[in-house]
N, C-alpha and C positions, 0 to 999 in steps of 0.2 A: 401322095399328092393330094392337094386340095380338091375336094369335088363339089360340083353344082354351085350354089349361091356362095359358097366359102371361096371359092377360086379367084386368085388375083384379075384374071381377066375379066371376071364379071363386075368387077368395082372399079373401072376405068372411068373416071369423071367424065360426063359428056360436055361440051363446049358450053360454057358460061355457068357452070358449076360454082358456088361460091368457096374458096377455100377456108372462110371464116366457120364454115360448117362441122369441119375436121376436129378443130381444139374442141367442141364440146362432146363429140363422140370419143375423143380421148378421156376427156374429165369423167365421161360415165363409168369408164373402166377405172380409172385411179382413184376417184371417190370411193369407189365398191371396196376396192383392195386396200384404201387407205384404213379400212376397220383394223387392219392389223395393229395400228398403234393405240386403240382400245382396248387390247386384250386385257388389259389389268381390272377392268370391269368385272370381268368374268371369274379373275382368281378368288376372291372370298367366298362367294355362293359355292365355288366348285370345292374350296378348302373345306367348308363346313360340310356340306352334303356328302361328300366322299370321302372325307377323312384326308385330306392330303395336306402335305408340308408346302411352304412357300416355294422351295426347291421343284417339288413335283408339279405344282401348278403352274410354273413357268415353263415346262417342256414344251407344250403345243407353239407358243411364241417363239422360243429358241429355234424349236425344228422347224417352224415356219421361215425363219431370217436366214437359215442354213440351206434349206430348199429353195428360197429366192434367188440367193447367189448361184448354186448348182444348176437349176433349170433355166436360169437366164444364160449363163456359160453355155451349157452343153445344147438348148434350145435355139440360139439365137441364129444359126445358120437355118435353121428350119422354119422360122418367123421370116427371114428374109425371101425365102424360095416360095412360100406357099403365100405371105402377104398378110397385111392387118386384119383383115376380116377372121382368116382362119386362126390368128393367134387370139384375137379375142374371144372367138368361140372357145377355142380350147382353155383359155383362162376362166372364162365363165362356169365352163361344165366342172373344171377343177377345183374353184374357188368354192362355187356354191354346193358341190357335192360334197366338199370337206365339212360345211356345216351339216348337211345331212346326217353324215357317218356320226358327226360330233352329238347331234340329237338322239339318234340310236344308242352311242355309247353313254351319254348321262342317263337316259331312260333304263336302260338294262345295268347300269354301274358298273360298265366295263371301262375305266378310265383309258386303257389303252387304244380303245377305238377313238376318244377325242383326241389323242396325241397323233394316231396314224391319220386321222381323218382332217382336223385342222391345221395341224403341222405338215404332215406329209403331202396329202392330196392337196390341201389348201394352200401350201407353200410352193408347190408346182403353179399352180393358180396365179399366186402372188409374181413369181419370177416372169413368166410367159406375159402376162399382164403388163407387168411395168415396163417391159421392152417394146410391146406389139405397136404402138403408135410413134414409137420414136423417129425412125428413118423417114415414114411417111410425112411426119409434122416437117421435118427439115425438107423435104422434098417440095414441099407446097410452102415452106417459107424459107426460101434461100437468102431472102434478105433480111429475115429475121430471126435465125434459128434460135438464138439463146431465149426470145419472147416466146416462139412457139412452144419449145418443150418445157419452157418455166411454166407456162398456163397448165400443161397436162400433168407434171411431176409436182407441181403445186396441190393439186387434188389428192395425190397420195399423202402429202402432210397435212391436209385439212380433213381427210377423211374420218380422223378419230373426233373433228369437232362435231360431225354429224352423228356418228356412231354412240360416241360415248352418252350423251345423254337418252338417245334413244333406247340402248342397252340395258341403262339404268332403269328407264320408266318400264320396261318390259320384266324384269328382273324383279322390280318390286324392293321392299324394305324386307330385312331379315325378321324371323326365319325363312330362309329359302327351301325350297323343294326340288327334286331332281326333275319333277314334272313340269316346273316353271321354267328351270333352265334350258330343259329339252325342246318345250316350246319357243323360247327366244332363239334357240339355234335353229330352229327348222324354220321359224318366221325370218329370220334374216336370210338362209340361203333361199329362200322364194322370192324374197323382195330384192335381195341383190341380183337375181338372174333375170328379173323384169326389166331393172335400172340398166345392166349391163349389155342386154340385147337391144336396146335402143341404142346404143354405140356400135354394135354390131353392125344394124342395120344401116346406120348413117355414114359410117366412114368409106370413103373413097380415096382413091390414089390417082395422081396427075397424069395425064397423056405424057408420050415421050418427050413431045416437042414442047411441053408448056412450061412456060416461065412468067414471073409477074410483069404487068406493064411496066416498061420504062427501068427495068431493073438491068443493072450492069454488073457483073461478079467483079469483086475486089480483088487486088491479088496482094495486098499487104494490109494485115489488121492486127492490130496490136504488138507489132513488131514479130509477129509467128507468120511467115510466108503460107498464105492460105494453098493448101495442094493444087495443083493443076492435072494430077492424075488421082485415079482411084485404087486403094489399096484392098485385097481381100482380108478376111477374117484370119485366115491362115498364116497369112505374110505380116499382118499388123503386128502378132504378138512376137515376132521374131526381131522387131525395130526396138531400139533403145527408147523411141516415143512413148511406145505404149506402156513399157514397163517405168517410166518416169510418170505419167499419168497415174498408173496403178498405185505408186506411193502417195502420190498428191490427193488421190480420192481415199486412200486407205487411212492416211493421218489426219486428213481434214474431219472425215467422218468420226475417227477415234476422239478426237479433241471435242467434238459437240455431243457425241451420245454420251460420253462421260458424265458430263453434266445431265444431260435429258434423262437418263436411266435412274439416275438418283437425286432429281432437282427435291424433291420434295422433303426428305430427310436431311439433304445438304442445307437448304435455307434454315431449316430448324436447329440444326446442329450449329451451325455458323453463329447465330446471334440467340443460343440459349442462356449465355453467358450474361448477355447484355441487358439493359434496363428495359429494352423493347423486344421481347420474345416474339418470335412467328409463331402463331396458333395453327393448327391442324386446317381450319378453313382457309387461311392466308395462304398456306404452304399449296393447298389446292389450286387458288387462284394464280399463285405463281407459275405452276404446272401448265394451267390452261394458256397463261401468257407467253411462256416459252413455245407450246405448241402454235399458237397463232404467229409467233416471230419466225417460225421453223417454215411455215406456209407461205407468210408474204415474202419472206426471203427468196424462196424459189423462182417467184416471180419478178421480184422487183430488182435484184443482183442480176438473174441472168439476163434479162432485158437491158440493164446497164451494160452487159458485157458485150450486146451488139454495136455498143456506141464508144468503149474504148479498148475493146478488146480481149480475149480469153486469157491470154497471159498475165495483162494487169490486173482483170480480176481475180486471178487467183493468188497475185501478188498481197491484194487488199485480204482475201480471206485468210491466207496463212499468216503474213507478216502483220496486218492488224491484229488478228486473231490471237497471236502468240503476247502482242503488247497488252492486250485485254486480260487473257491469262496472268500475266505479270503485274497488272494493276491490282485484281483481286488479290493475289497473293501478297503483295507488299501491303495493301490498304487494309485485308484481313477482315474483321467486322467492325470496323470505325465508321462506315458508312454504308448503310442500308441501300440508299439509292443507286451509289456506285456498284455494289455488288449487281443489284437487279439490272441495270442499264449494261452493264460489261456481258450479262449472262444473255441477256436478251439478244445483243448484238452477235454474239458467239453463235448462239442458235439459227440466226436470220443466214450465219456466213454456212453454217452446217447445211440448212435448207438450199441456199446458193449453189455451192458444192455440186449437189446432186443433180439441180436443174441445168448449170452449166455444162458440164462434162459432155452430155452429148454433142453439144455445139463445138466444142473444142475437139473431139474426134473429128467432127465432120470436116473442120479447119485443117486437120492433119491428113485425115485419110480419105477423105473425100465421100462421097455418098452412097457409092456402091458396099454394100454389106456393113453401114453404119451400124445397123441394129445389132448385128451379131457380134461386132467388135464391143460394143457397149454391154453386151450381155456376158461376155468374157470378162470385162473390166469390173463387173458389178462383184466377182469372187472378193475383191477389195473390201466391198461391202460387209460380206459374211466374215472376213477377219477381222475388221474393225467393230463388227457387231459383238464380238467374244471378248477383243482386246479392251476396249474403251470400258466396259463396266467391270472386267476384271481388275484393271488397273485401281480404279477409284475405290470398288468394293473391298478388295484385298488390302490395299494399304491402310483405308480406314479402319477396318476391321484389328488389322496389326496394331494400330495407333492406338484405339480404343482399349485393346488389352494391355498396352504400356500404361494406361492412364491416362493418356490425353484427352481433351475437349476440345469441343468448339472448332476454329479453323484449323489448327495442329491437326484433326483427323486429313485434311484434304490437300495443306499446302503442298506436301510432296508430289502427290498427284499432279498439281497443277504445273511444277516446273517440270513433270516428266512430259506433261502436254506441249507446253513451251519447247522442249526440246525437239520433240515428232514434228511439231509445226514448223520449225526452222528447217529441219529435214526435208520436209514438204515444200519449203520456198526453195530449197536449194535445187531441189528435182525439178522445180518450176523452171529456174533458171537455166538447167541443162536443155531445155527443149528446144529443137532445132526441126527447119522441115525436114519431111520424109525423103531420105534418099531415092532417087527415081527407080531404081533397079528393083524397089518393092512394088512398082505400079503396075496395075493390069494393062493389057494392050489396050489401046485406044478403042476399039471395036467394043470391047467388053465395057471400059469405063463409060462410052456412049449409052449403052444398055442399062447403066444404072439407074439413070433417071428415068 
């Protein structure tokens, strides 16, 4: 049970508290843990100083994403029970301690400590921190849940835009030393601890009887009946709706991360045989552009879902996403602007899918334990994080061994992504209102507020 100032009862907002203070509290956590997307900055220095292979230097990031999904799944119920301040505090301790352990590992040339610290301990901080503000934001913004969660989750997508140049500056140019890398890890851990503490102190939950002025709950939104009851996390995983959403999230993420993880070599390979090849600097700019689209998509598309409904917005993510992949596959390298534009929109759908899913869960399962349900659903991310890069890299390697070049390295992967998005589209069409037999008693449902 959470104690002292961490307890949920200590953070009930007083009358007149502005709900607009809660998104910045969530952002302070998500912008910090979003550093995970900038891990690649540390790869070359670690490889040079500790004599690591590319596969070995990826281990902390890979373990971190796996632990994110597992800790979110298994810790979601505790987050709901103890409240957002407790969750943010646990996230801060784990995430920042991960940097400190990593600093020790580099300083002593014990790479296993970096894997354990950043990947294991830090990964737990990622998972708990990712879901920590979700249910609270939905309760503060029942009129605009997509926008509210989009603001916070946008921070996770944009964290690398801050961390990448900052980390680069701290590490400096080659030749690197273990002392420089260890210092960078140490400073990251301390600075993120201060920044995340601001969110811990600022976050509040609404009073049981609070609701926005003039707000009237909708009963039908985007052709999906909004739940009139609340469903527990234990019951949610027994419903077909949960597993439909699991497939939707998994395949939408697989399609996006397949491009994101391979973005720089992909655009270089695509146009290598043309009259206008893509240079390394331009490829790096392409990666930054995709990161920006990933971040902005989390806010823009999730906010749009408040207007047109969650089911409709996922029709866009999955249906239009499949058409964009088909466009790239058919046009191959004949038009660089078409390739770049399609990739940008696909990555915006990737980010939007992450940001919209909490609101979709709220529509179907109510606000009771929505954070815990969200945590369980994030296991789809863990699977997609392995599946997407595996599909793209394995096929590209196979095609390269067969003597193929240019777009031929990726065309098969794109058709696989199209098939996955079509399956996700069909899963979205199967979503229906949750059967009332899964609802909690009304007394429990009223306490969910």
